[in-house]
BALUMFI-311674 format. One record per residue: x, z, y of N, C-alpha, C in turn; residue in three letters. Coordinates in nm, 4 decimals, m for minus. Atoms other than C-alpha are relative to their C-alpha. Example, Ala and Ser with C-alpha at 12.3 -4.5 7.8 and 13.67 -1.06 7.14 Angstrom:
residues 2
0.0890 / 0.0000 / m0.1190 / 1.2300 / 0.7800 / m0.4500 / 0.0900 / 0.0000 / 0.1200 / ALA
m0.0820 / m0.0060 / m0.1190 / 1.3670 / 0.7140 / m0.1060 / m0.0770 / 0.0730 / 0.1090 / SER
end
This chain:
residues 87
m0.0977 / 0.0540 / m0.0927 / m7.0803 / 7.0513 / m0.7814 / 0.1345 / m0.0216 / m0.0694 / MET
m0.1268 / 0.0109 / 0.0714 / m6.7790 / 7.1142 / m1.0042 / m0.0020 / m0.1193 / m0.0955 / PHE
0.0124 / 0.1122 / 0.0930 / m6.9062 / 6.8626 / m1.2601 / 0.0152 / m0.1337 / 0.0726 / PHE
m0.0097 / 0.1235 / m0.0773 / m6.9401 / 6.5944 / m0.9916 / 0.1434 / m0.0253 / 0.0456 / PHE
m0.1401 / 0.0163 / m0.0388 / m6.5839 / 6.6593 / m0.8713 / 0.0843 / m0.0486 / m0.1184 / GLN
m0.0729 / 0.0424 / 0.1195 / m6.4505 / 6.6253 / m1.2252 / m0.0349 / m0.1445 / m0.0343 / VAL
0.0426 / 0.1375 / 0.0251 / m6.6555 / 6.3083 / m1.2698 / 0.0681 / m0.0974 / 0.0959 / LEU
m0.0709 / 0.0847 / m0.0970 / m6.5042 / 6.1637 / m0.9510 / 0.1481 / m0.0131 / m0.0344 / LEU
m0.1411 / 0.0065 / 0.0371 / m6.1526 / 6.2521 / m1.0646 / 0.0220 / m0.0908 / m0.1202 / LEU
m0.0094 / 0.0888 / 0.1164 / m6.2090 / 6.0809 / m1.3996 / m0.0198 / m0.1452 / 0.0424 / VAL
0.0235 / 0.1342 / m0.0510 / m6.3486 / 5.7787 / m1.2148 / 0.1225 / m0.0535 / 0.0734 / PHE
m0.1212 / 0.0413 / m0.0713 / m6.0377 / 5.7691 / m0.9937 / 0.1102 / m0.0402 / m0.0978 / LEU
m0.1020 / 0.0312 / 0.1003 / m5.8100 / 5.7747 / m1.2962 / m0.0321 / m0.1319 / m0.0696 / ILE
0.0405 / 0.1248 / 0.0648 / m6.0097 / 5.4991 / m1.4658 / 0.0190 / m0.1206 / 0.0922 / LEU
m0.0216 / 0.1090 / m0.0957 / m5.9973 / 5.2872 / m1.1496 / 0.1477 / m0.0350 / 0.0102 / CYS
m0.1443 / 0.0250 / m0.0103 / m5.6209 / 5.3272 / m1.1249 / 0.0514 / m0.0740 / m0.1231 / ALA
m0.0410 / 0.0689 / 0.1225 / m5.5767 / 5.2214 / m1.4870 / m0.0568 / m0.1415 / m0.0036 / ILE
0.0642 / 0.1318 / 0.0036 / m5.8234 / 4.9331 / m1.4532 / 0.0676 / m0.0989 / 0.0932 / ALA
m0.0706 / 0.0897 / m0.0926 / m5.6407 / 4.7895 / m1.1509 / 0.1291 / m0.0496 / m0.0633 / VAL
m0.1265 / 0.0387 / 0.0623 / m5.3202 / 4.7851 / m1.3525 / m0.0183 / m0.1060 / m0.1080 / SER
0.0185 / 0.0886 / 0.1134 / m5.4702 / 4.5931 / m1.6433 / m0.0918 / m0.1195 / 0.0258 / PHE
0.0903 / 0.1117 / m0.0269 / m5.7085 / 4.3510 / m1.4744 / 0.0787 / m0.1288 / 0.0196 / THR
m0.0667 / 0.1302 / m0.0091 / m5.6230 / 3.9819 / m1.4880 / m0.0336 / m0.0729 / 0.1293 / LYS
0.0430 / 0.0717 / m0.1193 / m5.8212 / 3.8547 / m1.1884 / 0.0301 / 0.0825 / 0.1250 / LYS
m0.0373 / m0.0684 / m0.1237 / m5.7004 / 3.9395 / m0.8396 / m0.1233 / 0.0527 / 0.0730 / ILE
0.1208 / m0.0415 / m0.0719 / m6.0504 / 3.9554 / m0.6916 / m0.0610 / 0.1246 / m0.0643 / ILE
0.0488 / m0.1203 / 0.0690 / m6.1522 / 4.2104 / m0.9566 / 0.0837 / 0.1215 / 0.0364 / SER
m0.0882 / m0.1100 / m0.0385 / m5.8503 / 4.4223 / m0.8691 / m0.0324 / 0.0497 / 0.1403 / ALA
0.0353 / m0.0387 / m0.1372 / m5.9497 / 4.4202 / m0.5023 / m0.1302 / 0.0800 / 0.0002 / VAL
0.1278 / m0.0716 / 0.0058 / m6.3058 / 4.5290 / m0.5856 / 0.0177 / 0.1382 / m0.0622 / ILE
m0.0268 / m0.1309 / 0.0615 / m6.1790 / 4.8075 / m0.8126 / 0.0727 / 0.0902 / 0.0984 / ILE
m0.0711 / m0.0774 / m0.1016 / m5.9397 / 4.9195 / m0.5380 / m0.0955 / 0.0510 / 0.1073 / PHE
0.0977 / m0.0398 / m0.1004 / m6.2288 / 4.9270 / m0.2920 / m0.0867 / 0.1148 / m0.0524 / MET
0.0798 / m0.1089 / 0.0566 / m6.4366 / 5.1438 / m0.5267 / 0.0832 / 0.1276 / m0.0134 / SER
m0.0898 / m0.1153 / 0.0029 / m6.1343 / 5.3724 / m0.5707 / 0.0050 / 0.0682 / 0.1368 / TYR
m0.0067 / m0.0557 / m0.1353 / m6.1128 / 5.4168 / m0.1936 / m0.1300 / 0.0697 / 0.0390 / SER
0.1288 / m0.0636 / m0.0301 / m6.4837 / 5.4942 / m0.1640 / m0.0133 / 0.1323 / m0.0750 / ILE
0.0059 / m0.1247 / 0.0773 / m6.4632 / 5.7530 / m0.4434 / 0.0941 / 0.1048 / 0.0581 / ALA
m0.0950 / m0.0931 / m0.0626 / m6.1573 / 5.9070 / m0.2787 / m0.0556 / 0.0549 / 0.1300 / MET
0.0632 / m0.0445 / m0.1238 / m6.3468 / 5.9239 / 0.0486 / m0.1055 / 0.1069 / m0.0279 / SER
0.1015 / m0.1000 / 0.0376 / m6.6331 / 6.1101 / m0.1195 / 0.0670 / 0.1302 / m0.0434 / ILE
m0.0723 / m0.1200 / 0.0437 / m6.3847 / 6.3470 / m0.2802 / 0.0582 / 0.0769 / 0.1180 / LEU
m0.0506 / m0.0673 / m0.1205 / m6.2214 / 6.4214 / 0.0570 / m0.1133 / 0.0713 / 0.0730 / TRP
0.1145 / m0.0614 / m0.0655 / m6.5650 / 6.4922 / 0.1984 / m0.0435 / 0.1270 / m0.0737 / LEU
0.0358 / m0.1183 / 0.0790 / m6.6412 / 6.7340 / m0.0860 / 0.1021 / 0.1124 / 0.0167 / MET
m0.1042 / m0.0997 / m0.0236 / m6.3115 / 6.9102 / m0.0161 / 0.0019 / 0.0488 / 0.1444 / LEU
0.0207 / m0.0434 / m0.1392 / m6.4361 / 6.9688 / 0.3407 / 0.1110 / m0.0477 / 0.0932 / GLU
m0.0971 / 0.0613 / m0.0892 / m6.1950 / 6.7332 / 0.5075 / m0.0586 / m0.1321 / 0.0523 / SER
0.0709 / 0.1211 / m0.0447 / m6.4170 / 6.4915 / 0.6998 / 0.0894 / m0.0997 / 0.0737 / PRO
m0.0883 / 0.0935 / m0.0696 / m6.1327 / 6.3453 / 0.9069 / 0.0727 / m0.0906 / m0.0992 / ASP
m0.0643 / 0.0819 / 0.1025 / m5.9489 / 6.2295 / 0.5947 / m0.1003 / m0.0917 / m0.0701 / LEU
0.1042 / 0.0809 / 0.0638 / m6.2750 / 6.1076 / 0.4412 / m0.0328 / m0.1220 / 0.0850 / ALA
0.0305 / 0.1112 / m0.0900 / m6.3514 / 5.8951 / 0.7455 / 0.1157 / m0.0995 / 0.0055 / LEU
m0.1165 / 0.0878 / m0.0020 / m5.9974 / 5.7578 / 0.7565 / 0.0109 / m0.0805 / m0.1287 / THR
m0.0054 / 0.0692 / 0.1295 / m6.0033 / 5.6739 / 0.3862 / m0.1075 / m0.1070 / m0.0102 / GLU
0.1087 / 0.0982 / 0.0047 / m6.3385 / 5.4993 / 0.4189 / 0.0289 / m0.1179 / 0.0915 / ALA
m0.0240 / 0.1079 / m0.0964 / m6.2354 / 5.3014 / 0.7258 / 0.1201 / m0.0849 / m0.0384 / ALA
m0.1230 / 0.0742 / 0.0283 / m5.8833 / 5.2065 / 0.6250 / 0.0047 / m0.0471 / m0.1451 / VAL
m0.0125 / 0.0341 / 0.1419 / m5.8885 / 5.2172 / 0.2457 / m0.1056 / m0.0969 / m0.0488 / GLY
0.1085 / 0.0852 / 0.0496 / m6.2290 / 5.0685 / 0.1708 / m0.0347 / m0.1102 / 0.0977 / ALA
0.0400 / 0.0980 / m0.1002 / m6.2759 / 4.8787 / 0.4946 / 0.1056 / m0.1021 / 0.0317 / GLY
m0.0981 / 0.0945 / m0.0541 / m5.9786 / 4.7204 / 0.6631 / 0.0911 / m0.0571 / m0.1089 / ILE
m0.0902 / 0.0471 / 0.1049 / m5.7460 / 4.7014 / 0.3621 / m0.0694 / m0.0976 / m0.0933 / THR
0.0725 / 0.0907 / 0.0886 / m6.0126 / 4.5421 / 0.1438 / m0.0260 / m0.1342 / 0.0666 / SER
0.0213 / 0.1265 / m0.0721 / m6.0932 / 4.2831 / 0.4097 / 0.1297 / m0.0810 / 0.0040 / ILE
m0.1283 / 0.0697 / m0.0026 / m5.7235 / 4.1977 / 0.4415 / 0.0322 / m0.0573 / m0.1379 / ILE
m0.0232 / 0.0501 / 0.1356 / m5.6942 / 4.1679 / 0.0615 / m0.0865 / m0.1217 / m0.0298 / PHE
0.0877 / 0.1144 / 0.0228 / m5.9969 / 3.9360 / 0.0475 / 0.0499 / m0.1238 / 0.0752 / PHE
m0.0531 / 0.1122 / m0.0771 / m5.8470 / 3.7181 / 0.3224 / 0.1269 / m0.0573 / m0.0640 / LEU
m0.1226 / 0.0458 / 0.0667 / m5.5137 / 3.7019 / 0.1392 / m0.0350 / m0.0778 / m0.1272 / VAL
0.0415 / 0.0705 / 0.1220 / m5.6855 / 3.6028 / m0.1875 / m0.0570 / m0.1368 / 0.0354 / VAL
0.0542 / 0.1286 / m0.0437 / m5.8758 / 3.3298 / m0.0025 / 0.1125 / m0.0945 / 0.0419 / LYS
m0.1133 / 0.0817 / m0.0454 / m5.5539 / 3.2055 / 0.1561 / 0.0827 / m0.0492 / m0.1190 / ARG
m0.0759 / 0.0393 / 0.1190 / m5.3728 / 3.2027 / m0.1809 / m0.0736 / m0.1107 / m0.0748 / ILE
0.0780 / 0.1034 / 0.0684 / m5.6555 / 3.0033 / m0.3396 / 0.0044 / m0.1321 / 0.0758 / ASN
m0.0082 / 0.1217 / m0.0809 / m5.6458 / 2.7542 / m0.0511 / 0.1345 / m0.0682 / m0.0189 / THR
m0.1346 / 0.0560 / 0.0188 / m5.2699 / 2.7076 / m0.0918 / 0.0126 / m0.0613 / m0.1398 / ILE
m0.0076 / 0.0518 / 0.1364 / m5.3024 / 2.6633 / m0.4703 / m0.0805 / m0.1281 / m0.0154 / GLU
0.0800 / 0.1215 / 0.0058 / m5.5796 / 2.4054 / m0.4258 / 0.0727 / m0.1161 / 0.0683 / GLU
m0.0753 / 0.1046 / m0.0691 / m5.3653 / 2.2110 / m0.1780 / 0.1159 / m0.0497 / m0.0857 / ALA
m0.1108 / 0.0399 / 0.0876 / m5.0704 / 2.2122 / m0.4187 / m0.0488 / m0.0824 / m0.1179 / ARG
0.0512 / 0.0757 / 0.1140 / m5.2846 / 2.0937 / m0.7084 / m0.0482 / m0.1379 / 0.0436 / SER
0.0403 / 0.1309 / m0.0507 / m5.4262 / 1.8130 / m0.4927 / 0.1209 / m0.0890 / 0.0254 / ASN
m0.1222 / 0.0770 / m0.0235 / m5.0727 / 1.7067 / m0.3973 / 0.0603 / m0.0485 / m0.1318 / ASP
m0.0545 / 0.0389 / 0.1296 / m4.9656 / 1.6975 / m0.7633 / m0.0813 / m0.1131 / m0.0625 / LYS
0.0857 / 0.1026 / 0.0572 / m5.2625 / 1.4787 / m0.8569 / 0.0177 / m0.1354 / 0.0693 / ASN
m0.0163 / 0.1261 / m0.0734 / m5.1721 / 1.2142 / m0.5977 / 0.1196 / m0.0762 / m0.0430 / LYS
end
């Protein structure tokens, strides 16, 4: 059990570093989502199911969906601008 907790902590640190250095926005969102899921598992292992459920619902669920929608909206705006420049 202790080894798995240490493995999760190392994974959390690697996710935090990877989000900082990634070039693609969509990759950063996916890494953030995996960070939230790992944090949820860690909260569950620390016997705090209310925080685990909140982290899973808000961190990995709602926030990730909002990020995906924002990325889609940004891409739509950039495509419209590039089409206007070509005309």
